[in-house]
TORKOL-4160 file (C-alpha; in steps of 0.2 Angstrom, whole numbers, padded with zeros to 4 digits, m for minus):
381
<pt num="1" X="0018" Y="m0061" Z="0104"/>
<pt num="2" X="0012" Y="m0054" Z="0087"/>
<pt num="3" X="0023" Y="m0066" Z="0077"/>
<pt num="4" X="0040" Y="m0059" Z="0083"/>
<pt num="5" X="0054" Y="m0069" Z="0093"/>
<pt num="6" X="0056" Y="m0062" Z="0110"/>
<pt num="7" X="0070" Y="m0072" Z="0118"/>
<pt num="8" X="0073" Y="m0062" Z="0134"/>
<pt num="9" X="0054" Y="m0059" Z="0137"/>
<pt num="10" X="0050" Y="m0077" Z="0135"/>
<pt num="11" X="0065" Y="m0082" Z="0147"/>
<pt num="12" X="0058" Y="m0070" Z="0160"/>
<pt num="13" X="0041" Y="m0078" Z="0158"/>
<pt num="14" X="0048" Y="m0095" Z="0160"/>
<pt num="15" X="0058" Y="m0091" Z="0176"/>
<pt num="16" X="0042" Y="m0082" Z="0182"/>
<pt num="17" X="0033" Y="m0099" Z="0180"/>
<pt num="18" X="0043" Y="m0106" Z="0195"/>
<pt num="19" X="0034" Y="m0093" Z="0207"/>
<pt num="20" X="0016" Y="m0092" Z="0213"/>
<pt num="21" X="0005" Y="m0085" Z="0200"/>
<pt num="22" X="0002" Y="m0070" Z="0211"/>
<pt num="23" X="0019" Y="m0063" Z="0209"/>
<pt num="24" X="0019" Y="m0065" Z="0190"/>
<pt num="25" X="0015" Y="m0047" Z="0186"/>
<pt num="26" X="0027" Y="m0040" Z="0198"/>
<pt num="27" X="0041" Y="m0051" Z="0191"/>
<pt num="28" X="0036" Y="m0044" Z="0173"/>
<pt num="29" X="0036" Y="m0026" Z="0179"/>
<pt num="30" X="0051" Y="m0027" Z="0190"/>
<pt num="31" X="0062" Y="m0036" Z="0176"/>
<pt num="32" X="0056" Y="m0023" Z="0164"/>
<pt num="33" X="0060" Y="m0009" Z="0175"/>
<pt num="34" X="0078" Y="m0015" Z="0177"/>
<pt num="35" X="0081" Y="m0018" Z="0159"/>
<pt num="36" X="0072" Y="m0001" Z="0155"/>
<pt num="37" X="0084" Y="0008" Z="0167"/>
<pt num="38" X="0099" Y="m0001" Z="0160"/>
<pt num="39" X="0095" Y="0004" Z="0142"/>
<pt num="40" X="0092" Y="0022" Z="0147"/>
<pt num="41" X="0107" Y="0024" Z="0157"/>
<pt num="42" X="0119" Y="0016" Z="0145"/>
<pt num="43" X="0122" Y="0032" Z="0136"/>
<pt num="44" X="0131" Y="0039" Z="0151"/>
<pt num="45" X="0146" Y="0027" Z="0148"/>
<pt num="46" X="0163" Y="0033" Z="0142"/>
<pt num="47" X="0161" Y="0024" Z="0126"/>
<pt num="48" X="0150" Y="0039" Z="0120"/>
<pt num="49" X="0162" Y="0053" Z="0124"/>
<pt num="50" X="0165" Y="0054" Z="0105"/>
<pt num="51" X="0147" Y="0059" Z="0103"/>
<pt num="52" X="0145" Y="0070" Z="0119"/>
<pt num="53" X="0162" Y="0072" Z="0128"/>
<pt num="54" X="0156" Y="0078" Z="0145"/>
<pt num="55" X="0150" Y="0063" Z="0156"/>
<pt num="56" X="0139" Y="0076" Z="0166"/>
<pt num="57" X="0130" Y="0081" Z="0150"/>
<pt num="58" X="0128" Y="0063" Z="0145"/>
<pt num="59" X="0120" Y="0059" Z="0162"/>
<pt num="60" X="0108" Y="0074" Z="0159"/>
<pt num="61" X="0103" Y="0068" Z="0142"/>
<pt num="62" X="0099" Y="0051" Z="0150"/>
<pt num="63" X="0088" Y="0059" Z="0162"/>
<pt num="64" X="0079" Y="0069" Z="0148"/>
<pt num="65" X="0077" Y="0053" Z="0138"/>
<pt num="66" X="0069" Y="0044" Z="0153"/>
<pt num="67" X="0055" Y="0057" Z="0152"/>
<pt num="68" X="0055" Y="0058" Z="0133"/>
<pt num="69" X="0043" Y="0052" Z="0120"/>
<pt num="70" X="0034" Y="0036" Z="0122"/>
<pt num="71" X="0042" Y="0032" Z="0139"/>
<pt num="72" X="0025" Y="0032" Z="0148"/>
<pt num="73" X="0019" Y="0018" Z="0138"/>
<pt num="74" X="0036" Y="0008" Z="0136"/>
<pt num="75" X="0043" Y="0008" Z="0154"/>
<pt num="76" X="0037" Y="m0005" Z="0166"/>
<pt num="77" X="0027" Y="m0013" Z="0152"/>
<pt num="78" X="0032" Y="m0031" Z="0148"/>
<pt num="79" X="0024" Y="m0031" Z="0131"/>
<pt num="80" X="0034" Y="m0016" Z="0126"/>
<pt num="81" X="0051" Y="m0022" Z="0133"/>
<pt num="82" X="0057" Y="m0025" Z="0115"/>
<pt num="83" X="0057" Y="m0006" Z="0113"/>
<pt num="84" X="0069" Y="m0003" Z="0127"/>
<pt num="85" X="0080" Y="m0018" Z="0121"/>
<pt num="86" X="0081" Y="m0011" Z="0104"/>
<pt num="87" X="0087" Y="0006" Z="0111"/>
<pt num="88" X="0100" Y="m0004" Z="0120"/>
<pt num="89" X="0105" Y="m0012" Z="0104"/>
<pt num="90" X="0106" Y="0004" Z="0095"/>
<pt num="91" X="0117" Y="0012" Z="0109"/>
<pt num="92" X="0129" Y="m0003" Z="0109"/>
<pt num="93" X="0131" Y="m0001" Z="0090"/>
<pt num="94" X="0136" Y="0018" Z="0092"/>
<pt num="95" X="0147" Y="0014" Z="0107"/>
<pt num="96" X="0166" Y="0015" Z="0105"/>
<pt num="97" X="0178" Y="0007" Z="0103"/>
<pt num="98" X="0170" Y="m0001" Z="0088"/>
<pt num="99" X="0180" Y="m0017" Z="0091"/>
<pt num="100" X="0167" Y="m0031" Z="0092"/>
<pt num="101" X="0173" Y="m0043" Z="0105"/>
<pt num="102" X="0165" Y="m0061" Z="0107"/>
<pt num="103" X="0155" Y="m0056" Z="0122"/>
<pt num="104" X="0148" Y="m0041" Z="0114"/>
<pt num="105" X="0144" Y="m0050" Z="0098"/>
<pt num="106" X="0135" Y="m0063" Z="0109"/>
<pt num="107" X="0125" Y="m0049" Z="0117"/>
<pt num="108" X="0120" Y="m0042" Z="0100"/>
<pt num="109" X="0114" Y="m0059" Z="0095"/>
<pt num="110" X="0104" Y="m0062" Z="0111"/>
<pt num="111" X="0096" Y="m0044" Z="0108"/>
<pt num="112" X="0093" Y="m0048" Z="0090"/>
<pt num="113" X="0082" Y="m0063" Z="0095"/>
<pt num="114" X="0074" Y="m0053" Z="0108"/>
<pt num="115" X="0066" Y="m0038" Z="0099"/>
<pt num="116" X="0058" Y="m0041" Z="0082"/>
<pt num="117" X="0061" Y="m0023" Z="0075"/>
<pt num="118" X="0080" Y="m0024" Z="0077"/>
<pt num="119" X="0081" Y="m0031" Z="0059"/>
<pt num="120" X="0079" Y="m0013" Z="0052"/>
<pt num="121" X="0096" Y="m0008" Z="0058"/>
<pt num="122" X="0105" Y="m0018" Z="0045"/>
<pt num="123" X="0111" Y="m0001" Z="0037"/>
<pt num="124" X="0119" Y="0004" Z="0053"/>
<pt num="125" X="0129" Y="m0012" Z="0054"/>
<pt num="126" X="0134" Y="m0010" Z="0036"/>
<pt num="127" X="0140" Y="0007" Z="0039"/>
<pt num="128" X="0150" Y="0001" Z="0054"/>
<pt num="129" X="0158" Y="m0012" Z="0043"/>
<pt num="130" X="0163" Y="0002" Z="0030"/>
<pt num="131" X="0169" Y="0015" Z="0044"/>
<pt num="132" X="0178" Y="0002" Z="0055"/>
<pt num="133" X="0184" Y="m0012" Z="0043"/>
<pt num="134" X="0180" Y="m0023" Z="0058"/>
<pt num="135" X="0176" Y="m0041" Z="0051"/>
<pt num="136" X="0166" Y="m0046" Z="0066"/>
<pt num="137" X="0152" Y="m0034" Z="0061"/>
<pt num="138" X="0150" Y="m0045" Z="0045"/>
<pt num="139" X="0147" Y="m0060" Z="0057"/>
<pt num="140" X="0133" Y="m0049" Z="0065"/>
<pt num="141" X="0126" Y="m0045" Z="0048"/>
<pt num="142" X="0125" Y="m0063" Z="0045"/>
<pt num="143" X="0116" Y="m0066" Z="0061"/>
<pt num="144" X="0102" Y="m0055" Z="0054"/>
<pt num="145" X="0098" Y="m0067" Z="0040"/>
<pt num="146" X="0089" Y="m0080" Z="0050"/>
<pt num="147" X="0081" Y="m0067" Z="0061"/>
<pt num="148" X="0074" Y="m0058" Z="0046"/>
<pt num="149" X="0068" Y="m0074" Z="0039"/>
<pt num="150" X="0059" Y="m0081" Z="0054"/>
<pt num="151" X="0051" Y="m0064" Z="0058"/>
<pt num="152" X="0045" Y="m0063" Z="0040"/>
<pt num="153" X="0037" Y="m0080" Z="0041"/>
<pt num="154" X="0029" Y="m0079" Z="0058"/>
<pt num="155" X="0023" Y="m0061" Z="0056"/>
<pt num="156" X="0016" Y="m0064" Z="0039"/>
<pt num="157" X="0007" Y="m0080" Z="0046"/>
<pt num="158" X="0000" Y="m0071" Z="0062"/>
<pt num="159" X="m0004" Y="m0055" Z="0052"/>
<pt num="160" X="m0013" Y="m0063" Z="0038"/>
<pt num="161" X="m0024" Y="m0074" Z="0050"/>
<pt num="162" X="m0028" Y="m0058" Z="0060"/>
<pt num="163" X="m0031" Y="m0047" Z="0045"/>
<pt num="164" X="m0018" Y="m0035" Z="0050"/>
<pt num="165" X="m0007" Y="m0035" Z="0034"/>
<pt num="166" X="m0010" Y="m0024" Z="0019"/>
<pt num="167" X="0003" Y="m0021" Z="0005"/>
<pt num="168" X="m0009" Y="m0008" Z="m0002"/>
<pt num="169" X="m0002" Y="0004" Z="0010"/>
<pt num="170" X="0015" Y="0003" Z="0002"/>
<pt num="171" X="0011" Y="0019" Z="m0008"/>
<pt num="172" X="0009" Y="0029" Z="0008"/>
<pt num="173" X="0027" Y="0024" Z="0014"/>
<pt num="174" X="0036" Y="0040" Z="0006"/>
<pt num="175" X="0023" Y="0051" Z="0014"/>
<pt num="176" X="0025" Y="0043" Z="0031"/>
<pt num="177" X="0044" Y="0044" Z="0031"/>
<pt num="178" X="0045" Y="0062" Z="0025"/>
<pt num="179" X="0032" Y="0067" Z="0038"/>
<pt num="180" X="0040" Y="0058" Z="0052"/>
<pt num="181" X="0057" Y="0064" Z="0048"/>
<pt num="182" X="0051" Y="0082" Z="0049"/>
<pt num="183" X="0040" Y="0080" Z="0064"/>
<pt num="184" X="0053" Y="0070" Z="0075"/>
<pt num="185" X="0069" Y="0078" Z="0070"/>
<pt num="186" X="0064" Y="0096" Z="0066"/>
<pt num="187" X="0047" Y="0101" Z="0073"/>
<pt num="188" X="0044" Y="0094" Z="0090"/>
<pt num="189" X="0061" Y="0096" Z="0098"/>
<pt num="190" X="0062" Y="0115" Z="0093"/>
<pt num="191" X="0044" Y="0121" Z="0091"/>
<pt num="192" X="0037" Y="0110" Z="0105"/>
<pt num="193" X="0023" Y="0098" Z="0105"/>
<pt num="194" X="0008" Y="0109" Z="0104"/>
<pt num="195" X="0014" Y="0121" Z="0090"/>
<pt num="196" X="0020" Y="0105" Z="0080"/>
<pt num="197" X="0003" Y="0097" Z="0083"/>
<pt num="198" X="m0006" Y="0111" Z="0075"/>
<pt num="199" X="0005" Y="0111" Z="0060"/>
<pt num="200" X="0004" Y="0092" Z="0058"/>
<pt num="201" X="m0015" Y="0092" Z="0058"/>
<pt num="202" X="m0016" Y="0105" Z="0045"/>
<pt num="203" X="m0019" Y="0102" Z="0026"/>
<pt num="204" X="m0005" Y="0097" Z="0014"/>
<pt num="205" X="m0006" Y="0115" Z="0006"/>
<pt num="206" X="m0001" Y="0122" Z="0023"/>
<pt num="207" X="0010" Y="0108" Z="0030"/>
<pt num="208" X="0022" Y="0106" Z="0016"/>
<pt num="209" X="0026" Y="0124" Z="0012"/>
<pt num="210" X="0027" Y="0129" Z="0030"/>
<pt num="211" X="0038" Y="0114" Z="0035"/>
<pt num="212" X="0050" Y="0116" Z="0020"/>
<pt num="213" X="0052" Y="0135" Z="0023"/>
<pt num="214" X="0054" Y="0132" Z="0042"/>
<pt num="215" X="0068" Y="0119" Z="0039"/>
<pt num="216" X="0077" Y="0130" Z="0027"/>
<pt num="217" X="0076" Y="0146" Z="0039"/>
<pt num="218" X="0080" Y="0136" Z="0054"/>
<pt num="219" X="0096" Y="0127" Z="0047"/>
<pt num="220" X="0102" Y="0144" Z="0040"/>
<pt num="221" X="0101" Y="0152" Z="0057"/>
<pt num="222" X="0108" Y="0137" Z="0066"/>
<pt num="223" X="0123" Y="0136" Z="0055"/>
<pt num="224" X="0125" Y="0154" Z="0052"/>
<pt num="225" X="0142" Y="0154" Z="0061"/>
<pt num="226" X="0146" Y="0137" Z="0053"/>
<pt num="227" X="0165" Y="0141" Z="0051"/>
<pt num="228" X="0167" Y="0141" Z="0069"/>
<pt num="229" X="0153" Y="0131" Z="0076"/>
<pt num="230" X="0147" Y="0116" Z="0066"/>
<pt num="231" X="0162" Y="0113" Z="0054"/>
<pt num="232" X="0166" Y="0095" Z="0050"/>
<pt num="233" X="0184" Y="0094" Z="0054"/>
<pt num="234" X="0189" Y="0076" Z="0057"/>
<pt num="235" X="0185" Y="0058" Z="0052"/>
<pt num="236" X="0176" Y="0057" Z="0069"/>
<pt num="237" X="0164" Y="0071" Z="0064"/>
<pt num="238" X="0160" Y="0062" Z="0047"/>
<pt num="239" X="0157" Y="0046" Z="0055"/>
<pt num="240" X="0147" Y="0053" Z="0069"/>
<pt num="241" X="0136" Y="0063" Z="0057"/>
<pt num="242" X="0132" Y="0048" Z="0046"/>
<pt num="243" X="0130" Y="0035" Z="0059"/>
<pt num="244" X="0118" Y="0046" Z="0069"/>
<pt num="245" X="0108" Y="0051" Z="0053"/>
<pt num="246" X="0107" Y="0033" Z="0047"/>
<pt num="247" X="0102" Y="0027" Z="0064"/>
<pt num="248" X="0088" Y="0039" Z="0065"/>
<pt num="249" X="0082" Y="0035" Z="0048"/>
<pt num="250" X="0082" Y="0016" Z="0053"/>
<pt num="251" X="0070" Y="0020" Z="0068"/>
<pt num="252" X="0058" Y="0028" Z="0055"/>
<pt num="253" X="0059" Y="0012" Z="0045"/>
<pt num="254" X="0051" Y="0003" Z="0060"/>
<pt num="255" X="0036" Y="0015" Z="0058"/>
<pt num="256" X="0036" Y="0011" Z="0039"/>
<pt num="257" X="0035" Y="m0008" Z="0043"/>
<pt num="258" X="0022" Y="m0006" Z="0056"/>
<pt num="259" X="0011" Y="0003" Z="0043"/>
<pt num="260" X="0011" Y="m0012" Z="0032"/>
<pt num="261" X="0009" Y="m0026" Z="0046"/>
<pt num="262" X="m0003" Y="m0017" Z="0058"/>
<pt num="263" X="m0019" Y="m0011" Z="0051"/>
<pt num="264" X="m0025" Y="m0004" Z="0067"/>
<pt num="265" X="m0010" Y="0007" Z="0069"/>
<pt num="266" X="m0013" Y="0017" Z="0053"/>
<pt num="267" X="m0021" Y="0032" Z="0062"/>
<pt num="268" X="m0007" Y="0032" Z="0074"/>
<pt num="269" X="0006" Y="0034" Z="0060"/>
<pt num="270" X="m0001" Y="0045" Z="0046"/>
<pt num="271" X="m0004" Y="0063" Z="0047"/>
<pt num="272" X="m0015" Y="0072" Z="0052"/>
<pt num="273" X="m0020" Y="0060" Z="0066"/>
<pt num="274" X="m0003" Y="0052" Z="0069"/>
<pt num="275" X="0006" Y="0064" Z="0081"/>
<pt num="276" X="0009" Y="0052" Z="0095"/>
<pt num="277" X="0022" Y="0060" Z="0106"/>
<pt num="278" X="0016" Y="0049" Z="0120"/>
<pt num="279" X="0014" Y="0033" Z="0110"/>
<pt num="280" X="0026" Y="0019" Z="0110"/>
<pt num="281" X="0029" Y="0021" Z="0092"/>
<pt num="282" X="0037" Y="0038" Z="0096"/>
<pt num="283" X="0050" Y="0030" Z="0108"/>
<pt num="284" X="0064" Y="0025" Z="0097"/>
<pt num="285" X="0064" Y="0040" Z="0084"/>
<pt num="286" X="0061" Y="0052" Z="0098"/>
<pt num="287" X="0076" Y="0045" Z="0108"/>
<pt num="288" X="0087" Y="0046" Z="0093"/>
<pt num="289" X="0081" Y="0064" Z="0088"/>
<pt num="290" X="0085" Y="0070" Z="0106"/>
<pt num="291" X="0102" Y="0062" Z="0106"/>
<pt num="292" X="0106" Y="0071" Z="0089"/>
<pt num="293" X="0100" Y="0088" Z="0095"/>
<pt num="294" X="0109" Y="0087" Z="0111"/>
<pt num="295" X="0125" Y="0082" Z="0102"/>
<pt num="296" X="0123" Y="0097" Z="0091"/>
<pt num="297" X="0120" Y="0109" Z="0106"/>
<pt num="298" X="0133" Y="0103" Z="0117"/>
<pt num="299" X="0146" Y="0103" Z="0103"/>
<pt num="300" X="0142" Y="0120" Z="0095"/>
<pt num="301" X="0153" Y="0134" Z="0100"/>
<pt num="302" X="0143" Y="0148" Z="0108"/>
<pt num="303" X="0147" Y="0162" Z="0095"/>
<pt num="304" X="0138" Y="0172" Z="0083"/>
<pt num="305" X="0120" Y="0168" Z="0079"/>
<pt num="306" X="0122" Y="0150" Z="0084"/>
<pt num="307" X="0124" Y="0156" Z="0102"/>
<pt num="308" X="0106" Y="0161" Z="0104"/>
<pt num="309" X="0099" Y="0146" Z="0096"/>
<pt num="310" X="0110" Y="0134" Z="0105"/>
<pt num="311" X="0106" Y="0139" Z="0123"/>
<pt num="312" X="0087" Y="0142" Z="0118"/>
<pt num="313" X="0086" Y="0125" Z="0112"/>
<pt num="314" X="0093" Y="0117" Z="0127"/>
<pt num="315" X="0079" Y="0124" Z="0137"/>
<pt num="316" X="0066" Y="0122" Z="0124"/>
<pt num="317" X="0070" Y="0103" Z="0122"/>
<pt num="318" X="0071" Y="0100" Z="0140"/>
<pt num="319" X="0055" Y="0110" Z="0144"/>
<pt num="320" X="0045" Y="0101" Z="0131"/>
<pt num="321" X="0050" Y="0084" Z="0137"/>
<pt num="322" X="0046" Y="0088" Z="0155"/>
<pt num="323" X="0029" Y="0096" Z="0150"/>
<pt num="324" X="0023" Y="0079" Z="0144"/>
<pt num="325" X="0024" Y="0072" Z="0161"/>
<pt num="326" X="0007" Y="0078" Z="0166"/>
<pt num="327" X="0002" Y="0066" Z="0180"/>
<pt num="328" X="m0016" Y="0073" Z="0181"/>
<pt num="329" X="m0019" Y="0065" Z="0164"/>
<pt num="330" X="m0016" Y="0047" Z="0171"/>
<pt num="331" X="m0031" Y="0036" Z="0173"/>
<pt num="332" X="m0036" Y="0033" Z="0191"/>
<pt num="333" X="m0030" Y="0016" Z="0197"/>
<pt num="334" X="m0043" Y="0003" Z="0197"/>
<pt num="335" X="m0044" Y="m0012" Z="0208"/>
<pt num="336" X="m0042" Y="m0027" Z="0197"/>
<pt num="337" X="m0045" Y="m0040" Z="0211"/>
<pt num="338" X="m0029" Y="m0048" Z="0206"/>
<pt num="339" X="m0026" Y="m0057" Z="0222"/>
<pt num="340" X="m0043" Y="m0067" Z="0221"/>
<pt num="341" X="m0040" Y="m0070" Z="0202"/>
<pt num="342" X="m0022" Y="m0076" Z="0205"/>
<pt num="343" X="m0028" Y="m0088" Z="0219"/>
<pt num="344" X="m0041" Y="m0096" Z="0208"/>
<pt num="345" X="m0028" Y="m0099" Z="0194"/>
<pt num="346" X="m0015" Y="m0106" Z="0206"/>
<pt num="347" X="m0028" Y="m0118" Z="0213"/>
<pt num="348" X="m0031" Y="m0125" Z="0196"/>
<pt num="349" X="m0012" Y="m0126" Z="0192"/>
<pt num="350" X="m0010" Y="m0135" Z="0208"/>
<pt num="351" X="m0023" Y="m0148" Z="0204"/>
<pt num="352" X="m0014" Y="m0151" Z="0187"/>
<pt num="353" X="0003" Y="m0153" Z="0195"/>
<pt num="354" X="m0004" Y="m0166" Z="0207"/>
<pt num="355" X="m0012" Y="m0175" Z="0193"/>
<pt num="356" X="m0030" Y="m0172" Z="0199"/>
<pt num="357" X="m0036" Y="m0161" Z="0184"/>
<pt num="358" X="m0045" Y="m0173" Z="0173"/>
<pt num="359" X="m0052" Y="m0161" Z="0160"/>
<pt num="360" X="m0048" Y="m0144" Z="0153"/>
<pt num="361" X="m0053" Y="m0129" Z="0164"/>
<pt num="362" X="m0057" Y="m0112" Z="0157"/>
<pt num="363" X="m0056" Y="m0097" Z="0168"/>
<pt num="364" X="m0064" Y="m0082" Z="0161"/>
<pt num="365" X="m0067" Y="m0064" Z="0167"/>
<pt num="366" X="m0049" Y="m0061" Z="0171"/>
<pt num="367" X="m0046" Y="m0042" Z="0171"/>
<pt num="368" X="m0029" Y="m0036" Z="0164"/>
<pt num="369" X="m0036" Y="m0018" Z="0162"/>
<pt num="370" X="m0052" Y="m0009" Z="0168"/>
<pt num="371" X="m0059" Y="m0011" Z="0151"/>
<pt num="372" X="m0051" Y="m0027" Z="0146"/>
<pt num="373" X="m0054" Y="m0045" Z="0152"/>
<pt num="374" X="m0048" Y="m0062" Z="0145"/>
<pt num="375" X="m0050" Y="m0080" Z="0148"/>
<pt num="376" X="m0037" Y="m0094" Z="0149"/>
<pt num="377" X="m0038" Y="m0113" Z="0148"/>
<pt num="378" X="m0028" Y="m0125" Z="0158"/>
<pt num="379" X="m0026" Y="m0142" Z="0150"/>
<pt num="380" X="m0023" Y="m0157" Z="0161"/>
<pt num="381" X="m0009" Y="m0162" Z="0148"/>
């Protein structure tokens, strides 16, 4: 699995081995569906009322997130289960009360060993230690050490063998982070996918001046009535602002790490080709950006210039998310003849279990996708 340690995914795969081979993809998809739904619905819990007070509004946000960026590739996809588990980890960090019980700490550690990209959220855990003075978050921080060490070793080993890793791309990191911050947080949620794509595919001479001017003008309009709308009044406001911004920046760090360790993903990350609204890499930063914007919108007082912006953005964000769900663009489902392939695999496994398999048997031409086939070898030992 690309050098990462996916405990929950491997546990599901182990449990699936007790069932006939035919049911394996259904077990994978079904378990992914349950965990995906759990992760996306988690934000509706009362522990997030300090972010968005109304439960109805939080449920609405959950519904929008379920149709948001990257979900078409992440949901029901066992290979991308780690993205949904990472989102669940993020939400559990943001959930109040910030008193870390033993059971919650154990859940954190299980998730930590189940999604390789979670290690980038060390700054969020550090911020929680600062804000809450909760000592158990220091224990969680210590749990990151072996995970980071193991992922570093295995990812470097696998990536080097496959020729994926290149540290020459370190010079592109500042450009990537700046572009992705502007695109994910400021452009797409407000201007929409298509206008943002035109700007993202433009030259640097056009992109940077227009983006910076847009950012200044938009923030000026949004906070025009700041004394009555977006004023930071309490410690909760300060904590909410910093935690959400730090968390969003950490989701962008996942893209920065991917740029180094996955050569084949460069075109999906760097402007002008890396727009990727529907790509799995857009899932985590897209979800966090939507939560930030809906927090601003639902908490802003409908007065002054902010009134027009607030209610317009609710419709713009929701409309743009729903516009992505264009079912006409889905590939026609192809018959992969799985029942026949599963029967052949099962027969070979049964021979092995009965001790009648005397030499390795290679089964080739197994179709996992209309354009992708693979082979597997079953060894008698």
